[in-house]
C-alpha positions in Angstrom: 123.4 -43.0 61.0 121.1 -43.2 57.3 125.2 -42.3 55.1 126.9 -45.1 57.1 123.8 -47.4 56.4 123.0 -46.5 52.9 126.8 -46.1 51.6 127.8 -49.8 53.7 130.5 -47.5 55.4 132.3 -48.9 58.3 131.7 -46.8 62.0 135.9 -47.1 62.7 135.7 -44.8 59.0 133.5 -42.3 59.5 134.5 -39.1 62.0 136.9 -41.2 63.5 138.8 -38.6 65.6 135.6 -36.8 66.7 134.4 -33.4 66.0 134.0 -29.6 67.5 132.0 -30.5 70.5 134.2 -34.2 71.3 137.6 -32.4 70.9 136.7 -29.1 72.5 138.5 -26.7 70.4 137.0 -22.7 69.5 134.2 -23.6 66.4 136.0 -20.6 64.7 139.1 -23.8 64.1 137.0 -26.2 63.4 137.8 -26.3 59.8 141.7 -26.0 60.2 141.8 -28.5 63.3 139.9 -31.0 60.2 142.4 -30.5 57.2 145.2 -30.9 59.7 144.0 -33.9 61.7 143.0 -35.6 57.9 146.6 -34.6 56.5 148.3 -36.5 59.6 146.1 -39.2 60.2 146.5 -41.4 56.3 150.3 -40.6 57.1 150.1 -42.9 60.6 147.0 -45.3 59.3 149.9 -45.5 56.5 152.6 -46.7 58.6 150.7 -49.3 60.4 147.7 -50.3 58.3 148.1 -49.9 54.5 148.0 -47.8 51.7 145.7 -45.2 53.4 146.9 -41.8 51.3 142.9 -40.6 50.4 140.5 -37.9 52.4 137.0 -36.0 53.2 137.2 -33.2 55.4 133.6 -32.1 55.6 131.6 -28.9 58.1 128.7 -27.7 58.5 129.0 -23.9 57.8 125.3 -22.8 58.9 121.4 -22.6 57.0 121.5 -25.9 55.7 125.2 -25.6 53.7 127.9 -27.3 54.4 131.2 -27.4 52.6 133.7 -30.3 51.7 137.2 -31.4 50.7 138.9 -34.4 49.3 142.8 -34.9 49.9 144.9 -37.1 48.3 148.4 -37.4 49.3 151.3 -37.7 46.8 
């Protein structure tokens, strides 16, 4: 993964909970699944590992285009 190498991102922090193929949900549910996971994971990790309150969800939308959403729990 070139981006992981370029920015020094730990493998454990990138796609930590798998994607559409890995989890086996319908492609139409990708956005909802990613955002709900992103919403819940920082809370669970915060209780165990410190102050995980922010995350970014990104999604390929075909034709070389993509979208992303950054969230912060307050």
